[in-house]
N, C-alpha and C positions, 0 to 999 in steps of 0.2 A: 557499853564498853567502858572499862575503867580507863581513866586518863592519868597521865603521869607528868609531873613537872620535870623537865630536864634540868640537870645540874648546870649552874652558870659556868660558862667557859672562862678560863683565865685569859689574860691578854694573848691573842694569837701571835704566833711567831712565823715570819716568812723570811727565809734566808736565800737570797739570790747570790750564788757563788760566782763572783765576777772573775773571769780568767786573767791571769797575769800575761805579760807581753809574750811569754813563750808558750802559753797554753792555747789550745783550740777551743772555740765555742762549741758546746755540745750540739750534736746534730738535731734537726727537727724531729720531734717524737709524735707526729700525727696531728699537730694543731693546724686546722684548716686555714688559719690566717697567716701561717708561715712565720710566726714570730719567734721561732726557736723554742728551746726548752732549757730548764734549769733545775737544779736540785732544790726542791721545795720542802718545807716542813709544815705539816698540818697538825694542829692540836685537836684531839678527838675525844669526845665523851660518849658514853653509851647509856642507854635507857635501862632502868631497873626492871625486874620482873617480880610483881607483887612485893615490892619494897626490898627485894633481894638484889644487892648490887652486882653488876656484871663487870668484871675487871678484865683488863688486857693482859696477855701473857707475853713472855719474852720473845717467842718466835712468831708472834702474830704478824700477818701481812694483809694489806688491804689492796683491792684493785681500784684504781682511780682513772677516770677518763675526763678530759676537758670538754666543755660544751662545744658542740659542733664537730667533735672528733670521733673517730671510730677505733682509735688505737688506745688500748689500756696500758697503764704502767702499774708495776707492783711496788708498793711502798712498804718498807719494813719498820717495825717499831724501833725507835732510837732511844726512847726514854719513857719511864712510867710503867714498867712491868709490875703487875700486881695492883695497879691502881685503876680507878674509874676513868681518870683523865690521863691520856698519854700523848706522845708525839710520834708521828710517823714521818719518814723522810724518804726521798727518792727522786729520780730524774723524771720530770713530768712536763708535758707540753704546756706552754703558757696559754692560759685561757682566763676569761673573766669569772667563770663559774665551773665547779667540778662536781662530779658524781662519784661516789665511793661505795664499794660493796665488800662485805666480809662474809666468809673467807675468800681470799683472792683466787684460790685455785678452783673454786666452784663456779665462777661467774664468767660469762661472755657477753659482750655488748650486742644487743639487737638493734637498737637505734638510740637516738639522743635521750639519755637518761633512763633507758630501759635495759635491764640485765636479765639474761636467761640463766637458769641454774637448775640443779636437780636436788631434790630431797630423796635420798636413797631409800628404797624399800627395806633394805637391810641396814640397820644403823644402831647406834649405841643408846642405851638407857642406863639408869642407875638410881641409887638411893638419894641422889640430889640432882639438881638441874646442872651442876657442874660436871657430872659424869655422862651427860648426854651428848658429848662431842661439841663441835662448833655450833654456836648459836648464831643463825643467819641474821645479818644486820645490814642496813643501807643508809646512806646519808647524802645530802647535797650541801655545798658550802663554797666559800671562797678562801683565799689565802688569809685574809684578814679575820674572817669569822671562824674558821676551822670547821669541823664536822660535828654534828650532833647525830649520832647513830640511833636508828630506830629499829627495834626488834621486829622481825617479820612473822614470827610464829608464837603460839602459846604452848602451854604444857598441860598434861593431865597427870594427876597424882593418883595412881592405882593403889588402893589399900587392900592387900591380898593376905588372907589367912588360910590355913589348911595344914596339910601334912606333906612330908616329902621335901624335895628340893626343886629349884628352878634355876635355869641358866640362860634361858631366852623366852621371849613372849611373842606370840603372834596375835595381832589385832585385826579383826575383820569388821566391816560395816556394810550394810545394804544401801546406805544413802549415796547420793551423787557426790557428796563432799569427798575430796581426795585425801587419803592418808599419806600418800607419797606420790612421786612422779616428777615431771618437768614443769617448771613454772616460769612465768615472766613477772618481773617486778618493776613497775613504773615509779621511779623515785619521786618525781615532782608531784604526781597524783596520789602517791602513797597507796598504790593499787596492786594487789597480788592477783594474778590470773593463772588458772590451771591450763596448761597446754596439753599434757598427756598424763592423766591421773590414774592412780591405782586405789582400789578400795581395801587394800590390806597393807600391813607393815609387819616386819619381823625385827624386834629390838633385842639386842644382845646385852647381857649384864656383864660388868667387869669381873664378877666373881660369882660362884655358885652360892645361892642363898637358901638357907634352910627355913621352911615355913613352920609356923606354930599357931597357936590360938590368938596370939597377939599380932595384929595386922602389920605387914611389912609395907612400907611406902616405896613405890617405884615410879620414877618420873620419866615421862615420854614426851618428846617434842612433836607437835602436830600443827597442821595448818588451821587457821581460823575457820569455824563452821559448825553446823549442827549435824551430829552423827547419830543415826538410828540403827537399831538392831545390832548393837556392838557385841561381838563375841571375843573372848580372851582365852587363848589356849597356851598353857605353860608347857615348856619342854624341860624335863629334868629326869628324875629317876622313875617317874610315872606320868601318864597323861592326865592332865586335869584341865577342865574347861569351865569357864564362867560366862554367864550371860548377864549383861548389864540391864537393869530395870530402868526403862525410860531412855530419853535421849541424852547424849553427852554434848554439851555446848562448850566449844573452845573459843576463847577470846584472845586476841593478840596481846602479847606481853603480860599475860596473867596465868595463874595456875587454877585449873578446875579439879576439884577433888572428886574421885569416883570411889565410893565405898558401898554402893548399892549393888553388890555382886551376888548372883545366885549360882551356887556350884552345881554343875551337871553331875548328878550322882553316879552316872555310868562311867566306866573307865574308858578313856579316849585312847584307842590303840594307835600309837605312833610308830609301831615297829616296822612299818613299811618303808621308813626312811633308810636309805642305804643304796648299795649298788647291786644290780640284779642282772641275771642272764636268762633269756627266754629258752626253756628246754622243751616245752610242749605247746602245740597250738591245735585246738579242736581234737584233742585226744591222741595225736601222733607227734612224733619227734619234729621239732621245728626245723624247717628247711632254711629259713633265713637266719643270718647271724645277727642277733639283736641283743644289745646291752642297754640297760636303763639305769640312770643314776637319779635318785630323788633326794633332794637336800631339805634340811629343816627350815630354809628360808623360802620355801615354795618354788624353788627353781628346779628344772630338770634338764638332763642331757640325754638324748637318744642317739645311740650308735647303731647304724643299720647297714648291713651289706646283704644284697640279694644275689645269689648265684655268683657269677664271676665279676660283678661290678665292684668298684672300690667302695670303701667304707664312707658312708655319708653321716655327717654329724649335725644334729638339730638341737637347738636350745630353746628355752622358753620358761613359762610359769605354769604351775598346776594349782588347782583348788581342790581341797579335800573337805567334804562335808561329813563331819563325824556323826551327825544325827542319822544319816542314811548310808554311811560307809561308801560314799560315791566320790570318784575322782574324775576331774575334767581338766582340760588344759588348753593352752594357746601358745603357739610358737612365736619366736621373737619377731618374725615378719608379719604377725597379725593373723595367721591362719590358725583356726581352731582345730582341735583334735576331731577326727571323724565321728567320734562317739564318746559318751560317758561310760564309765566302767564301775561296777561293783567290786570292792576290794575285800578279800578275805585272807586271813593268815592261817597257814597250817603249820603250827610251830613257829619258831623264830626265823627259819631259813627257807621257807617256801611261801610264796605269795601267789594268790590266784585272782586273776582279773576276769570278770564276765562282762562282755559287751552288752550294754543295756538295750541296744537296738536289735542285735542279731542273736544274742545269747551265745556267741562264740567264746570259748574259754581259753585263756592264755595262762600258762604256768611258768613262774619265774623261780629261779634258785639264787639265793644270795651268793655273791662272788666278790673277788677282788677286781676292781675296775682296771687294774694294770694288765689283767688278762685280755682286755679288749684290744683288738688291733688299733694302732694309732697311725695308719698309713694315709689317712685322708686329710686334705685341707679344705674339703667341701663343708660349708656351713650354710644351712638353709637351702640346700639344692632343690631345684624345682623339677628336675627331669626324672626323679625317682618317687614312686608312690610311698608316702610316709606310712609307717606301720601303725601309728596311733592317729 
């Protein structure tokens, strides 16, 4: 793993704003010692990524908790926008040592020095690491030392050539290493632990990119790990899929270039994405009122009403295997679909699903989802047999 030297900190600044005779001392903000709280200023630097400096922005905020406390404070950048070294200030419980996490909105304290956060399955990517959204970082320090922030993730640079356009990219892997999910980070041990990981991620580009014979570089933030059998599917004006030759090894705070891509010569049909209404089941008109929404980030919503029952709404994630045109899924409560289905399109507005276990055929017609009744507040109901 590549090692980086942190930039030396300037003299740390600590300002304890003493109240005047008419002012009240700020209330205790969670310090277990009961020593009160004050407005503190922390000077903070951040680690580079493959020699690329990471700077702070004007509206950046960090989440700070004192040692022995379970209450976090949000500190705002007070000076140093656009620079590697900046100053953050805010009302913080007095402690001998502090732990900090960026971005503040993503983190919650699990225990002393351990933060829980989510790396969303649907997130930003771009033609530089700066377009990939917030770069997760964490640090420990004191008022005197300030914070030296450490990057938690690495990046892959996908060099993609071809024809057509792309507006988002889906990445899948068969390895146990998580591409997204819920993580814990132990700041003192500098240890990242996957709590609930996903083997796929959907990254959205800030603009539609036109492909050509000259490779386009797309940067994606990923957890450290070794990824096998990586598949990259582009969403744009045509379905294109690439298979990565060999493993992809991601190291923290570095960029791994991936140019060994093999194009799947077959057209990847993504026209099933959209909103659908079940019109036929096993050759007859559907008795149940079923609506299905399939999104390009692999999420689905199933609206289901049987007979006189109210509408039940289920959500979750699906997985589409373009090599076999098979779709499977799992609800948000962890229940898997009752079967896998073969997907076939009859034109752009008719979709046919065949249950691979029973050979039952369901026919869907494209629709406007607004036509689906919105009368139910039930999500993940357990008293109704789910259609899928």
